[in-house]
MIBADO-159119 format. One record per residue (C-alpha): residue in three letters; x, y, z. Coordinates in steps of 0.05 Angstrom, whole numbers, padded with zeros to 5 digits, always signed. Last residue first. Example, Ala and Ser with C-alpha at 12.3 -4.5 7.8 and 13.67 -1.06 7.14 Angstrom:
BEGIN
SER+00273-00021+00143ALA+00246-00090+00156
//
This chain:
BEGIN
UNK+02190+01935+02057UNK+02234+01898+02106UNK+02194+01842+02136UNK+02193+01832+02211UNK+02205+01762+02236UNK+02182+01690+02232UNK+02116+01705+02198UNK+02077+01651+02161UNK+02092+01644+02087UNK+02136+01582+02089UNK+02081+01541+02124UNK+02031+01556+02070UNK+01966+01581+02100UNK+01909+01536+02120UNK+01894+01584+02179UNK+01932+01551+02238UNK+01871+01513+02265UNK+01853+01494+02193UNK+01917+01456+02181UNK+01980+01478+02146UNK+01989+01479+02070UNK+02060+01462+02049UNK+02060+01395+02014UNK+01988+01400+01988UNK+01995+01469+01960UNK+02063+01460+01927UNK+02039+01397+01894UNK+01976+01431+01871UNK+02016+01489+01845UNK+02056+01445+01799UNK+02074+01372+01806UNK+02054+01320+01858UNK+02113+01279+01882UNK+02102+01280+01958UNK+02028+01298+01950UNK+02012+01227+01931UNK+02024+01200+02001UNK+01976+01245+02039UNK+01930+01245+01979UNK+01919+01170+01985UNK+01872+01137+01934UNK+01850+01199+01899UNK+01922+01221+01894UNK+01935+01159+01852UNK+01908+01194+01790UNK+01958+01251+01794UNK+02012+01203+01814UNK+02006+01170+01748UNK+01977+01100+01743UNK+02018+01045+01712UNK+02013+00998+01771UNK+02035+01055+01817UNK+02075+01111+01789UNK+02120+01163+01824UNK+02183+01126+01804UNK+02205+01124+01877UNK+02146+01081+01897UNK+02089+01109+01937UNK+02069+01064+01996UNK+02001+01032+01993UNK+01959+01053+02052UNK+01929+00990+02085UNK+01985+00988+02136UNK+01969+01059+02159UNK+01896+01043+02165UNK+01909+00983+02209UNK+01952+01026+02255UNK+01897+01078+02260UNK+01844+01025+02272UNK+01885+00992+02327UNK+01897+01059+02361UNK+01823+01073+02361UNK+01809+01004+02389UNK+01857+01016+02446UNK+01824+01084+02460UNK+01755+01053+02464UNK+01706+01084+02417UNK+01656+01137+02436UNK+01681+01189+02387UNK+01679+01257+02420UNK+01667+01329+02403UNK+01663+01370+02468UNK+01657+01445+02480UNK+01617+01431+02543UNK+01561+01478+02521UNK+01569+01451+02451UNK+01563+01379+02471UNK+01571+01332+02411UNK+01575+01258+02425UNK+01590+01207+02370UNK+01569+01134+02370UNK+01601+01089+02318UNK+01550+01058+02271UNK+01586+01071+02206UNK+01661+01078+02219UNK+01706+01135+02242UNK+01778+01122+02225UNK+01795+01187+02190UNK+01764+01230+02244UNK+01816+01198+02292UNK+01871+01228+02250UNK+01941+01198+02256UNK+01947+01182+02181UNK+01927+01253+02165UNK+01874+01251+02110UNK+01820+01259+02163UNK+01842+01330+02180UNK+01878+01347+02244UNK+01837+01387+02259UNK+01762+01388+02247UNK+01748+01450+02206UNK+01673+01440+02207UNK+01617+01421+02255UNK+01546+01435+02228UNK+01481+01445+02263UNK+01448+01484+02206UNK+01457+01548+02168UNK+01496+01570+02106UNK+01515+01640+02085UNK+01586+01633+02111UNK+01594+01574+02065UNK+01617+01510+02097UNK+01687+01483+02107UNK+01720+01416+02106UNK+01744+01369+02162UNK+01673+01344+02171UNK+01615+01335+02220UNK+01539+01341+02211UNK+01487+01341+02265UNK+01419+01342+02229UNK+01371+01395+02206UNK+01309+01403+02162UNK+01275+01335+02171UNK+01205+01340+02140UNK+01196+01267+02120UNK+01214+01285+02048UNK+01279+01312+02074UNK+01292+01246+02109UNK+01288+01207+02043UNK+01329+01261+02009UNK+01387+01254+02057UNK+01398+01323+02088UNK+01454+01353+02048UNK+01523+01358+02080UNK+01538+01431+02093UNK+01611+01414+02103UNK+01620+01414+02028UNK+01650+01483+02024UNK+01713+01455+01995UNK+01775+01448+02039UNK+01826+01479+01991UNK+01855+01414+01966UNK+01811+01355+01979UNK+01849+01309+02028UNK+01904+01361+02036UNK+01864+01420+02066UNK+01808+01375+02089UNK+01752+01344+02048UNK+01769+01270+02060UNK+01717+01251+02110UNK+01642+01269+02115UNK+01605+01248+02178UNK+01529+01252+02184UNK+01507+01240+02254UNK+01443+01199+02259UNK+01383+01222+02298UNK+01341+01235+02237UNK+01354+01165+02213UNK+01406+01135+02167UNK+01422+01068+02135UNK+01421+01092+02062UNK+01376+01045+02022UNK+01332+01102+01997UNK+01394+01129+01963UNK+01399+01205+01962UNK+01465+01211+02000UNK+01497+01151+01965UNK+01536+01171+01902UNK+01545+01245+01919UNK+01572+01228+01988UNK+01620+01176+01960UNK+01646+01227+01911UNK+01653+01278+01968UNK+01696+01232+02009UNK+01693+01172+02055UNK+01620+01183+02075UNK+01602+01159+02145UNK+01534+01152+02179UNK+01553+01157+02252UNK+01505+01138+02308UNK+01479+01192+02353UNK+01491+01234+02415UNK+01468+01306+02417UNK+01476+01371+02455UNK+01474+01427+02404UNK+01424+01382+02367UNK+01367+01408+02410UNK+01379+01476+02379UNK+01348+01454+02314UNK+01362+01503+02259UNK+01432+01517+02283UNK+01458+01584+02257UNK+01475+01610+02327UNK+01519+01549+02340UNK+01566+01565+02283UNK+01610+01506+02299UNK+01685+01499+02295UNK+01735+01443+02306UNK+01797+01441+02349UNK+01867+01414+02353UNK+01844+01348+02386UNK+01787+01344+02337UNK+01754+01275+02340UNK+01788+01259+02406UNK+01757+01320+02436UNK+01754+01396+02425UNK+01699+01443+02402UNK+01706+01517+02384UNK+01641+01557+02385UNK+01617+01612+02339UNK+01554+01647+02363UNK+01587+01640+02430UNK+01541+01685+02472UNK+01469+01703+02489UNK+01439+01699+02420UNK+01396+01754+02389UNK+01419+01800+02444UNK+01376+01843+02490UNK+01423+01870+02544UNK+01478+01886+02495UNK+01431+01924+02450UNK+01409+01891+02385UNK+01434+01917+02319UNK+01378+01901+02270UNK+01318+01917+02314UNK+01357+01971+02351UNK+01372+02005+02285UNK+01299+02005+02267UNK+01278+02038+02331UNK+01333+02091+02334UNK+01405+02092+02358UNK+01445+02157+02362UNK+01515+02149+02335UNK+01575+02192+02351UNK+01633+02197+02302UNK+01686+02239+02339UNK+01683+02199+02403UNK+01683+02134+02363UNK+01747+02154+02328UNK+01778+02174+02394UNK+01761+02107+02424UNK+01789+02071+02363UNK+01854+02107+02372UNK+01873+02160+02322UNK+01922+02155+02266UNK+01868+02157+02213UNK+01878+02083+02196UNK+01862+02059+02267UNK+01903+02048+02330UNK+01875+02002+02385UNK+01867+02040+02451UNK+01792+02028+02452UNK+01801+01953+02462UNK+01728+01933+02455UNK+01679+01903+02504UNK+01648+01967+02532UNK+01644+01995+02462UNK+01604+01939+02432UNK+01542+01983+02421UNK+01585+02039+02392UNK+01621+01989+02348UNK+01555+01960+02323UNK+01524+02027+02305UNK+01587+02049+02268UNK+01590+01982+02234UNK+01524+01992+02200UNK+01478+02047+02222UNK+01411+02013+02214UNK+01409+02028+02139UNK+01474+01990+02130UNK+01448+01930+02171UNK+01384+01930+02131UNK+01424+01932+02065UNK+01463+01873+02093UNK+01400+01830+02098UNK+01352+01807+02152UNK+01325+01745+02186UNK+01375+01721+02237UNK+01433+01671+02243UNK+01437+01661+02167UNK+01416+01716+02157UNK+01421+01781+02195UNK+01398+01803+02264UNK+01465+01828+02289UNK+01475+01826+02365UNK+01506+01758+02381UNK+01533+01764+02452UNK+01607+01766+02470UNK+01636+01737+02534UNK+01637+01663+02514UNK+01657+01683+02444UNK+01721+01717+02469UNK+01743+01652+02503UNK+01725+01612+02440UNK+01763+01657+02393UNK+01823+01658+02440UNK+01821+01581+02443UNK+01829+01580+02367UNK+01895+01615+02377UNK+01920+01686+02387UNK+01988+01703+02417UNK+02025+01655+02371UNK+02032+01705+02315UNK+02017+01776+02340UNK+02082+01815+02331UNK+02107+01776+02271UNK+02041+01785+02233UNK+02029+01732+02180UNK+02001+01686+02233UNK+01946+01735+02248UNK+01923+01736+02175UNK+01922+01660+02170UNK+01884+01655+02237UNK+01837+01709+02212UNK+01823+01670+02148UNK+01808+01605+02184UNK+01763+01640+02234UNK+01730+01679+02178UNK+01709+01615+02145UNK+01661+01603+02204UNK+01623+01662+02178UNK+01599+01717+02224UNK+01547+01718+02278UNK+01559+01793+02280UNK+01576+01795+02354UNK+01625+01737+02347UNK+01661+01767+02288UNK+01660+01835+02320UNK+01694+01808+02383UNK+01745+01772+02338UNK+01761+01836+02302UNK+01769+01873+02368UNK+01818+01819+02389UNK+01856+01831+02325UNK+01862+01905+02336UNK+01885+01894+02409UNK+01943+01848+02387UNK+01971+01903+02344UNK+01959+01931+02274UNK+01992+01997+02259UNK+02064+01973+02265UNK+02060+01908+02224UNK+02012+01945+02178UNK+02062+02001+02163UNK+02024+02062+02184UNK+02072+02086+02238UNK+02132+02078+02191UNK+02100+02118+02135UNK+02082+02177+02179UNK+02049+02232+02136UNK+02050+02179+02082UNK+01985+02149+02107UNK+01950+02212+02084UNK+01960+02191+02011UNK+01919+02128+02025UNK+01868+02172+02061UNK+01853+02209+01998UNK+01844+02145+01958UNK+01799+02116+02011UNK+01758+02179+02009UNK+01746+02170+01935UNK+01727+02097+01944UNK+01680+02112+02001UNK+01648+02164+01956UNK+01639+02110+01904UNK+01605+02064+01954UNK+01558+02120+01975UNK+01536+02126+01903UNK+01506+02057+01911UNK+01515+01995+01868UNK+01561+01957+01915UNK+01516+01972+01975UNK+01545+02008+02035UNK+01564+01958+02089UNK+01638+01954+02103UNK+01664+02024+02088UNK+01599+02060+02105UNK+01601+02090+02174UNK+01661+02053+02202UNK+01712+02076+02151UNK+01766+02025+02136UNK+01829+01996+02167UNK+01814+01995+02241UNK+01815+01920+02251UNK+01740+01925+02265UNK+01729+01954+02196UNK+01767+01896+02164UNK+01726+01848+02207UNK+01662+01878+02181UNK+01686+01869+02109UNK+01709+01799+02126UNK+01640+01781+02153UNK+01607+01811+02092UNK+01649+01767+02046UNK+01643+01705+02089UNK+01567+01708+02095UNK+01528+01757+02137UNK+01476+01767+02082UNK+01476+01805+02016UNK+01528+01762+01981UNK+01581+01806+01948UNK+01564+01857+01895UNK+01530+01862+01827UNK+01454+01864+01827UNK+01394+01817+01827UNK+01431+01759+01859UNK+01376+01713+01886UNK+01325+01739+01835UNK+01333+01699+01772UNK+01348+01632+01808UNK+01284+01640+01848UNK+01244+01636+01784UNK+01281+01574+01762UNK+01270+01542+01830UNK+01195+01556+01826UNK+01189+01527+01755UNK+01226+01466+01775UNK+01181+01450+01836UNK+01179+01473+01908UNK+01170+01429+01971UNK+01199+01368+01936UNK+01253+01357+01988UNK+01308+01371+01938UNK+01272+01436+01918UNK+01264+01457+01991UNK+01339+01445+02003UNK+01353+01486+01941UNK+01309+01542+01967UNK+01345+01543+02034UNK+01413+01539+02001UNK+01402+01597+01952UNK+01366+01635+02007UNK+01429+01637+02049UNK+01467+01660+01987UNK+01448+01703+01960UNK+01385+01742+01973UNK+01310+01737+01977UNK+01255+01784+01997UNK+01184+01757+01992UNK+01133+01792+01947UNK+01126+01732+01901UNK+01201+01728+01893UNK+01242+01790+01911UNK+01315+01809+01906UNK+01364+01835+01957UNK+01418+01886+01940UNK+01490+01866+01931UNK+01544+01877+01984UNK+01604+01922+01978UNK+01668+01925+01936UNK+01711+01935+01997UNK+01771+01983+01992UNK+01828+01960+02036UNK+01881+02011+02057UNK+01955+01999+02052UNK+02021+02021+02083UNK+02077+01974+02062UNK+02090+01913+02103UNK+02093+01862+02046UNK+02073+01808+02096UNK+02016+01849+02123UNK+01991+01866+02053UNK+01995+01794+02030UNK+01953+01768+02087UNK+01905+01826+02084UNK+01899+01818+02008UNK+01887+01743+02013UNK+01835+01754+02067UNK+01799+01806+02024UNK+01801+01763+01962UNK+01776+01698+01994UNK+01702+01714+02000UNK+01689+01765+01946UNK+01704+01837+01964UNK+01769+01866+01941UNK+01803+01932+01922UNK+01871+01942+01954UNK+01892+02015+01957UNK+01968+02016+01964UNK+02021+02060+01995UNK+02091+02084+01973UNK+02089+02044+01908UNK+02151+02030+01867UNK+02134+01957+01849UNK+02165+01893+01873UNK+02139+01893+01945UNK+02067+01906+01926UNK+02072+01856+01868UNK+02103+01804+01914UNK+02052+01810+01970UNK+01991+01811+01926UNK+02012+01752+01883UNK+02031+01713+01945UNK+01963+01729+01976UNK+01929+01707+01911UNK+01966+01641+01913UNK+01946+01632+01986UNK+01873+01643+01968UNK+01874+01597+01908UNK+01853+01532+01941UNK+01803+01571+01983UNK+01768+01588+01918UNK+01751+01516+01907UNK+01769+01458+01859UNK+01760+01496+01816UNK+01744+01570+01821UNK+01683+01602+01787UNK+01631+01594+01841UNK+01675+01619+01897UNK+01701+01680+01860UNK+01775+01697+01857UNK+01813+01754+01825UNK+01889+01749+01816UNK+01926+01815+01814UNK+01922+01876+01769UNK+01957+01943+01771UNK+01934+02016+01777UNK+01981+02073+01791UNK+01953+02135+01825UNK+01999+02195+01834UNK+01989+02232+01899UNK+01969+02303+01915UNK+01907+02293+01957UNK+01859+02309+01900UNK+01898+02261+01856UNK+01890+02204+01906UNK+01816+02218+01914UNK+01803+02217+01840UNK+01844+02154+01831UNK+01800+02121+01884UNK+01737+02142+01844UNK+01766+02114+01780UNK+01784+02048+01812UNK+01716+02042+01845UNK+01683+02051+01777UNK+01727+01996+01747UNK+01713+01951+01808UNK+01638+01952+01800UNK+01634+01880+01773UNK+01675+01855+01832UNK+01624+01809+01864UNK+01606+01788+01792UNK+01674+01753+01788UNK+01685+01713+01724UNK+01688+01776+01681UNK+01745+01796+01727UNK+01762+01860+01763UNK+01814+01854+01818UNK+01849+01921+01807UNK+01901+01936+01861UNK+01911+02011+01864UNK+01982+02034+01878UNK+01995+02102+01909UNK+02057+02137+01882UNK+02084+02197+01920UNK+02096+02255+01870UNK+02159+02267+01829UNK+02132+02227+01771UNK+02076+02277+01761UNK+02126+02334+01756UNK+02173+02295+01712UNK+02116+02287+01663UNK+02078+02222+01647UNK+02058+02205+01577UNK+02054+02130+01580UNK+02120+02123+01544UNK+02146+02164+01603UNK+02142+02101+01645UNK+02190+02066+01597UNK+02247+02117+01597UNK+02235+02134+01671UNK+02248+02061+01691UNK+02309+02059+01647UNK+02340+02121+01680UNK+02322+02094+01749UNK+02359+02030+01736UNK+02416+02069+01705UNK+02422+02112+01767UNK+02418+02051+01812UNK+02474+02015+01778UNK+02481+01942+01799UNK+02423+01922+01755UNK+02379+01902+01814UNK+02314+01932+01794UNK+02293+01994+01834UNK+02245+01984+01892UNK+02240+02058+01908UNK+02259+02117+01863UNK+02191+02124+01830UNK+02158+02143+01895UNK+02200+02138+01958UNK+02254+02187+01978UNK+02279+02132+02025UNK+02298+02093+01962UNK+02359+02138+01957UNK+02394+02147+01891UNK+02464+02171+01909UNK+02485+02241+01886UNK+02552+02242+01850UNK+02522+02211+01788UNK+02474+02269+01781UNK+02421+02243+01732UNK+02366+02235+01783UNK+02386+02301+01814UNK+02360+02336+01752UNK+02291+02304+01758UNK+02285+02325+01831UNK+02303+02397+01816UNK+02255+02399+01759UNK+02199+02369+01802UNK+02213+02419+01858UNK+02210+02478+01810UNK+02148+02451+01776UNK+02111+02441+01841UNK+02128+02508+01873UNK+02070+02546+01841UNK+02024+02488+01853UNK+02038+02486+01928UNK+02077+02431+01961UNK+02090+02359+01944UNK+02036+02332+01989UNK+01983+02366+01948UNK+01935+02423+01947UNK+01893+02427+02011UNK+01939+02378+02047UNK+01906+02317+02077UNK+01869+02300+02141UNK+01808+02270+02108UNK+01737+02280+02132UNK+01693+02220+02114UNK+01674+02203+02185UNK+01650+02275+02195UNK+01617+02281+02263UNK+01675+02315+02297UNK+01728+02341+02248UNK+01779+02285+02234UNK+01841+02283+02277UNK+01912+02279+02249UNK+01925+02352+02238UNK+01993+02364+02205UNK+01968+02354+02134UNK+01926+02418+02136UNK+01986+02461+02157UNK+02017+02453+02089UNK+02084+02418+02092UNK+02153+02449+02098UNK+02222+02437+02068UNK+02202+02381+02021UNK+02250+02336+01983UNK+02200+02279+01978UNK+02224+02237+02034UNK+02221+02293+02084UNK+02185+02257+02139UNK+02113+02278+02142UNK+02093+02312+02208UNK+02037+02283+02249UNK+02076+02244+02301UNK+02026+02201+02338UNK+02032+02176+02409UNK+02089+02220+02428UNK+02132+02276+02403UNK+02077+02325+02392UNK+02088+02379+02340UNK+02077+02448+02370UNK+02080+02458+02446UNK+02073+02401+02494UNK+02020+02402+02547UNK+02049+02379+02614UNK+01989+02363+02659UNK+02002+02355+02734UNK+01971+02310+02786UNK+01994+02335+02853UNK+02023+02318+02921UNK+02025+02379+02966UNK+02080+02429+02974UNK+02130+02447+03028UNK+02176+02507+03032UNK+02249+02489+03047UNK+02280+02507+03114UNK+02290+02434+03134UNK+02280+02388+03074UNK+02214+02350+03075UNK+02211+02276+03056UNK+02138+02259+03050UNK+02115+02331+03048UNK+02161+02343+02990UNK+02111+02338+02933UNK+02094+02265+02918UNK+02082+02278+02845UNK+02040+02248+02789UNK+02049+02269+02717UNK+02001+02271+02658UNK+02035+02282+02591UNK+01993+02319+02540UNK+01994+02322+02464UNK+01937+02271+02455UNK+01897+02310+02506UNK+01833+02330+02469UNK+01835+02272+02418UNK+01837+02224+02476UNK+01892+02181+02505UNK+01939+02226+02544UNK+02009+02199+02557UNK+02032+02177+02626UNK+02087+02200+02673UNK+02103+02177+02744UNK+02138+02200+02807UNK+02149+02273+02805UNK+02189+02297+02866UNK+02172+02371+02856UNK+02137+02381+02789UNK+02097+02442+02810UNK+02153+02467+02856UNK+02207+02469+02803UNK+02274+02494+02828UNK+02316+02434+02805UNK+02281+02432+02737UNK+02213+02426+02705UNK+02191+02412+02634UNK+02211+02376+02570UNK+02283+02360+02584UNK+02309+02322+02524UNK+02351+02260+02528UNK+02382+02223+02469UNK+02388+02149+02489UNK+02381+02120+02419UNK+02310+02095+02434UNK+02294+02167+02448UNK+02286+02195+02518UNK+02238+02253+02534UNK+02242+02283+02603UNK+02194+02309+02656UNK+02234+02341+02712UNK+02235+02350+02787UNK+02308+02326+02787UNK+02296+02278+02845UNK+02238+02243+02810UNK+02257+02245+02737UNK+02187+02229+02710UNK+02190+02195+02641UNK+02168+02201+02570UNK+02198+02147+02524UNK+02195+02150+02448UNK+02181+02082+02417UNK+02136+02107+02360UNK+02074+02082+02396UNK+02092+02124+02456UNK+02125+02095+02517UNK+02107+02115+02589UNK+02149+02127+02651UNK+02159+02113+02725UNK+02220+02137+02764UNK+02281+02166+02730UNK+02338+02197+02770UNK+02375+02206+02704UNK+02437+02166+02720UNK+02444+02128+02655UNK+02406+02126+02589UNK+02392+02068+02542UNK+02431+02012+02579UNK+02420+01949+02540UNK+02405+01881+02570UNK+02436+01823+02531UNK+02393+01771+02499UNK+02330+01732+02511UNK+02313+01746+02583UNK+02245+01717+02601UNK+02181+01754+02584UNK+02144+01689+02567UNK+02146+01704+02492UNK+02220+01717+02495UNK+02256+01778+02523UNK+02303+01834+02502UNK+02311+01882+02560UNK+02319+01958+02547UNK+02347+01994+02608UNK+02336+02063+02638UNK+02378+02091+02694UNK+02348+02122+02757UNK+02410+02101+02795UNK+02384+02057+02851UNK+02313+02052+02826UNK+02336+02020+02762UNK+02284+02033+02710UNK+02261+01976+02665UNK+02239+01969+02592UNK+02212+01902+02568UNK+02209+01886+02493UNK+02149+01855+02459UNK+02141+01918+02416UNK+02136+01962+02479UNK+02128+01938+02551UNK+02137+01983+02611UNK+02165+01976+02680UNK+02185+02029+02732UNK+02223+02006+02794UNK+02271+01948+02800UNK+02318+01965+02857UNK+02381+01944+02821UNK+02378+01934+02746UNK+02447+01909+02728UNK+02436+01843+02763UNK+02376+01827+02719UNK+02328+01776+02749UNK+02270+01771+02700UNK+02212+01722+02694UNK+02203+01700+02766UNK+02139+01659+02773UNK+02065+01672+02779UNK+02000+01634+02781UNK+01938+01675+02799UNK+01897+01635+02750UNK+01864+01691+02710UNK+01914+01747+02725UNK+01973+01703+02703UNK+02033+01737+02736UNK+02103+01745+02707UNK+02149+01767+02764UNK+02205+01818+02759UNK+02264+01813+02808UNK+02304+01859+02853UNK+02275+01832+02918UNK+02275+01903+02942UNK+02238+01934+02884UNK+02196+01872+02868UNK+02169+01888+02798UNK+02104+01857+02771UNK+02097+01839+02697UNK+02025+01825+02677UNK+01989+01767+02643UNK+01921+01755+02610UNK+01912+01813+02563UNK+01986+01814+02545UNK+02049+01836+02582UNK+02012+01889+02621UNK+02058+01931+02666UNK+02072+01937+02741UNK+02125+01974+02781UNK+02116+01970+02857UNK+02117+01907+02897UNK+02159+01907+02961UNK+02202+01850+02987UNK+02169+01789+02959UNK+02162+01722+02995UNK+02089+01727+03013UNK+02067+01749+02943UNK+01991+01746+02944UNK+01951+01734+02880UNK+01891+01760+02842UNK+01849+01793+02896UNK+01788+01827+02868UNK+01776+01900+02884UNK+01708+01923+02911UNK+01684+01984+02873UNK+01657+02039+02918UNK+01583+02045+02908UNK+01548+02088+02856UNK+01515+02027+02825UNK+01580+01992+02810UNK+01565+01991+02736UNK+01619+01945+02707UNK+01668+01970+02655UNK+01712+01993+02711UNK+01735+01922+02729UNK+01783+01924+02787UNK+01842+01877+02798UNK+01890+01863+02854UNK+01963+01844+02864UNK+01989+01827+02934UNK+02040+01844+02987UNK+02006+01841+03055UNK+02049+01861+03114UNK+02120+01872+03136UNK+02146+01945+03135UNK+02178+01985+03080UNK+02208+02053+03095UNK+02214+02109+03144UNK+02184+02071+03202UNK+02135+02128+03217UNK+02125+02141+03143UNK+02106+02067+03133UNK+02103+02032+03067UNK+02064+01967+03061UNK+02044+01937+02996UNK+01991+01937+02941UNK+01997+01925+02867UNK+01948+01942+02813UNK+01910+01910+02755UNK+01860+01951+02717UNK+01802+01936+02671UNK+01781+01997+02629UNK+01799+01963+02563UNK+01841+01902+02579UNK+01904+01899+02622UNK+01907+01971+02646UNK+01965+01982+02694UNK+01977+02004+02766UNK+02038+02005+02811UNK+02034+02025+02885UNK+01976+02026+02933UNK+02000+02029+03005UNK+01982+02006+03076UNK+01951+01939+03060UNK+01898+01892+03088UNK+01840+01915+03044UNK+01852+01960+02983UNK+01808+02021+02985UNK+01769+02047+02925UNK+01753+02108+02884UNK+01779+02165+02928UNK+01763+02234+02901UNK+01787+02281+02848UNK+01767+02345+02812UNK+01802+02388+02760UNK+01740+02388+02717UNK+01778+02372+02653UNK+01830+02330+02689UNK+01779+02284+02724UNK+01813+02245+02779UNK+01794+02178+02808UNK+01837+02160+02869UNK+01864+02091+02887UNK+01874+02080+02961UNK+01917+02037+03006UNK+01948+02099+03040UNK+02014+02137+03039UNK+02036+02109+02971UNK+01971+02132+02939UNK+01953+02106+02870UNK+01924+02148+02814UNK+01867+02131+02765UNK+01858+02186+02713UNK+01801+02209+02667UNK+01812+02211+02592UNK+01758+02166+02560UNK+01805+02107+02553UNK+01831+02114+02626UNK+01898+02146+02640UNK+01941+02108+02690UNK+01976+02135+02751UNK+02032+02119+02800UNK+02058+02142+02868UNK+02015+02200+02891UNK+02038+02219+02961UNK+02003+02245+03023UNK+02048+02289+03067UNK+02019+02358+03064UNK+01943+02365+03059UNK+01896+02391+03007UNK+01914+02343+02951UNK+01924+02376+02884UNK+01890+02364+02817UNK+01903+02384+02745UNK+01961+02431+02759UNK+01987+02463+02696UNK+02052+02461+02656UNK+02051+02490+02586UNK+02106+02463+02541UNK+02154+02514+02513UNK+02150+02536+02441UNK+02128+02508+02373UNK+02180+02453+02368UNK+02217+02442+02433UNK+02288+02463+02429UNK+02335+02406+02412UNK+02378+02350+02439UNK+02387+02371+02512UNK+02441+02326+02538UNK+02429+02322+02612UNK+02489+02341+02655UNK+02458+02404+02684UNK+02397+02362+02704UNK+02438+02314+02745UNK+02417+02331+02816UNK+02455+02280+02856UNK+02415+02223+02886UNK+02394+02201+02954UNK+02366+02131+02962UNK+02292+02115+02970UNK+02272+02122+02897UNK+02200+02114+02874
//
């Protein structure tokens, strides 16, 4: 909103180009029936309807563009006007209220406040009652508002000339920005952690560099001056779409300041005094800009005709400039692409449809040889620079100092494999092959490779297969987690080093998928995961069994004498009857579901179809096709661009709803901290906060009774995501280029009796909330994790008992089965020395065995605490990942002694050692003195450092050789993901 006169500047606008495909179509969506009322701002809801604020009254209106209807939704108490509005989480809105008077001709004293309304709640047909967040008694007039994250919003004071940062949960606020250049702060938007502001005085647009608290962190940049801009929106590619209020225009502004008039002009009645512009959000209106107007009834000119306030749809012609640009950049010397690649949306109901060219991305077959010959000849033209932007074989050339010679040598050697210039002119899609004879989870990888190649070739790409490390938990010493970071480095460096335009990453077993996601995000080339899939369940005496929950349950029964040697040998034959990952909701299955929730794989079958099924091969073929499809907009599909905060929140929601593995928290933190746009915005507390609001819905072992094949047959991730829809961020982008909401709209799911038994409805969950809880206290000041839903004795979720302490895994093995062990069923078993440094890789030893003498008495669960991990397939009342680990000289966990009382209160999120603070400090100091310092020579009494590590790994790591030394010196703690400190993100990576 501008309250000062302005010169009509439309003639001075630099029109950059004619709109592709013809003029936009401008139509009225809704129009008020009286002169004078005024629409000030609007927001588009996830399913496509509109909420619009009224400056002339304290109302928010609900408008349906398809039906062209509208009505008041709610009234704000104690105010005269509704002004700015923004969505902070899916379908939850924060809006500003103030006091503008037509009689007074401007702002008047009164309530200035920010409110919230939750549209995910069923209001029973009644008018929603807004919730007051905060009042701003010292402000001038609140107007522009934008979400900073899912807990904070930026609020502009148009007359106070400042921008506040408001915490919507606490109501606390403070001035974040006070930019002298931006007078009369008006429109506000946030894009890529940068704030964009419109000056209401001039209608100029500014880009404001800020820090994590939205405070100025550099010099404001003027993007475009004197445009009479009001409110605006920003597409994912950074393009700005704005309402030019006094020019009656909708304009497009690039990040370079190039301005294009899209619709309207000085004589436009439909767009007269347009106040706000927002992009459509569904597959039906993705090429539409919705615009609010005030008409001229508010400020009529004598002699001029008057018109009412409206909501207007500006439908762009041809290629859309906004949310998703569907045209491939001409990196492969193409003049024109087939029409089939220009459609981003799948056909309704076909989750396997692929938006790819009918022949190939290089053009038709008859033109392929001509283009290939032209490309090959240019490779030898010394007057034509070799550009890596052309992609394919010409990217990532060795640094010989002569790009032409580097390409010449590359072609010499690749032609030894029989490739022609035509095939080498195509985009190259890498396929990461993680087959290993030591990895039964990946036994089907060769078949998946061939199917993925088939899909790539069908779509016009050239598949190139290459190996990386393959990790299986049971065949990795000391533990697979120890090698995860190494595999991530292998993945990152091979993807960066080789001339691949996009990558299909085949993985499945516990640590492979996290390693690939970590490495893929760091490499920042477009990639798609291809999950190997779960194994089928076996059967023993008519009872279904499956790895690896039933491995542990049967082993516990064997230790307790419930079953004999013959029984355990029979079970051993059936627990893993086919290739594939564990058939329960263990770490591998959890990471597969998380990958789907991130928006990287197909919802219908990508996470859950069995490893040995034909469906899994079709998933592989379609993954290959989609990998080529990523090249239609390489920049948009780089993982650091595609994946945003909302994608990771969705992943955490799915983790909690699936009763997923505790390991997934460590992995997700490592993945998140590789992403420069998300690192620091999600912590362990985020997991716990989301868990408190998310019920456990999946009835799978170890939290339930069923297997992954049941989940797949019940609808898999598609069923779960539809069930969770009210909780999810539907605006998150997915691998097809759509939003999650659009993908769900196009892949409906109708539940049935069996599906509802496996995927419970929200109102009938398996566990009310917090399947995974994060505990804090003096034993874990940086957090510890418990899978509360997998507790076998829920009474232990609030428990106080005496500690029975084991110093390390060797001590545990030596004493756990002794009849002399001083332990009762009420004891708290504490295992020290199995943290990231104390026992490299945090072995899955957190499932401390029930002492045999108690097992024989029928004890099946006890409270157990450690700084290590536990298998995602395991169950019990087990606290893991205590941070900092016990090897840390300052760790309280490291000074726990036999007989100390420990309190665990899951509801209160407490993990506490009941020892006086002074005594704790005394024990820590005594422990430090007892540690023998490491001499410069690296030897102690003739022992090598490698042997001395068992005495004090914290000291020994300083001179440890090889990968183990690198690991122990640089691994961070569990609350940060156990990644290497030098691998976490500190800025975008150039691919």
